N, C-alpha and C positions, 0 to 999 in steps of 0.2 A: 504493499498500499504506499502510495506516495505521501509525503509531508501535506500536500495541499488537500488530498482526499481525506487524510487523517485529521487535518485542522477543521474541514467542512463538517465532518462528523461530530467532533467536539463542539463546533460552534453550535450547531442543531441542538445538541443534547443539552448543553449549559447555558444558552443565551438567556432563557426565560429565568432561571434561578438567578444567574447574576445581575440581570435587569432588576429584578424584584428585590434583591439585596441591596443594590446600589439605590433604588428609591427610598429604600429605609434610611440609607445613610443620607442622602441628599434631602429627602423629605421635598421633592420637587420632580415631577415625572419629564419634564424637558431636560433638566440637566442630567438626570439618570440617563436618559436616552443616548444624550451626545456622549457621556462618558463612557458609557459601554461601547458605543461604536468607535470612539477613539480606542479603547482597552484592546478590542478585538483586532483592530489594524495593528496597534503596536505588538499585540502578542503574535499576529502573524508574521511581521517583521522580525521578530527575535524568536521565532518557534525554534530555531534550532539550538537556542541556549538554554531550552527547558531541560532539566535533567531527569526529572521524574514525571512521567506523562500522567500518573496518578495524582499529581498535585495541580494539573492544568486548572481546574475550575477555581480552586483558591488562588492561584497565580494570576489569572485574569480578573478575578472578584477584588483582589488588592490594587491591581493597576487601575480598575475601572472605580473603586473607592477613591484612592487617591487623586484621579482625574476629576472625580466629582467635588472632592474637597478644594482642589485648586480652583475650580469653576466658582464655586460660592464665595471663596476669599477674593477672587478677582471682582466679583460683582457684589457688593455690600448691599445692594437695593433688593436682592432676593429675600423675600420672606417666606421660608418654608412652612411655619405653621398655618399659612392660609390655604394649604392645600391638604391639610392632614385628612380631613373629611373625604374630599374626593379622591385622594390617594387610597384611603381604604376601600372605598366603593368601587373604585376603577380596578384596581388590581386584588386578586384574591391571594393573599400574602399566605401561599402554602408552605408548609414545613411541618416540622414536630410539633410546633405548637397548635396547629390546627385540631389536632386530634382531640384536643383536651379544652381548648379555649374557645368561648363563644364570642360574638362580633365586639361585645362591650369590653371584654378582657384584652382583646387585640388592640382596641382602640386606646386603651390605657396604656398598655405598652408602647404604642406609636408615640403617645403624648410624651411618656417618659423618655424615650429616645430622642425626642426633639428637644429636651432640656439638657441633654449631654453635651458636651463639648464635642465637636467633630472626631477628633482622635479616640476619643472613649467610646463613641458610638460606632467607629469602625472596629475596634476590638471587640466590643459586644458583639456585633454583627457576625464577625469572623468567628468568635468563639461559639456562640449559641445558633446561629444559621447554618454555618459549615462545620461546627463541631471540630474546629482546629485546636490542637493543643496549645498552650499558652506559649511554650519554646518556638513552635513554628509561627506564631503569630508575632512574636518578638523578633524573630528571624527576618520574616518578609517586611515586616516594618522598620527594622533596623533600630529597634530598641530593646531594653533589658526586660527579661520575661521573670 
């Protein structure tokens, strides 16, 4: 299988999950969309540098969340909390929590995420949405675990 075919398969498999997690970080769907598109382009351009294919989804998720954070910082007029209700309605934030949480609890979680600093929000999403060990999160974000 060629790298481009493998990349296309991985794109199809992980795009939705990465997009949804980036929405949770950015709390803005247009920023999330742009960040994910840029992340997949960057991942494609650097695909040969990926050492462990099993970490592809986390790798692209980190790239996307970093790009979203950069976009938010560059445009201080973005108010993520304005989109919280529409974000929850527009996207089914599927994941392990959906099995046990109802809509009201999910909305409380999204509101709590909104109150976190962007870097902390990124760590929470990587830990609980992607189930990454803290050591891996620290490694990919360049911080101590």
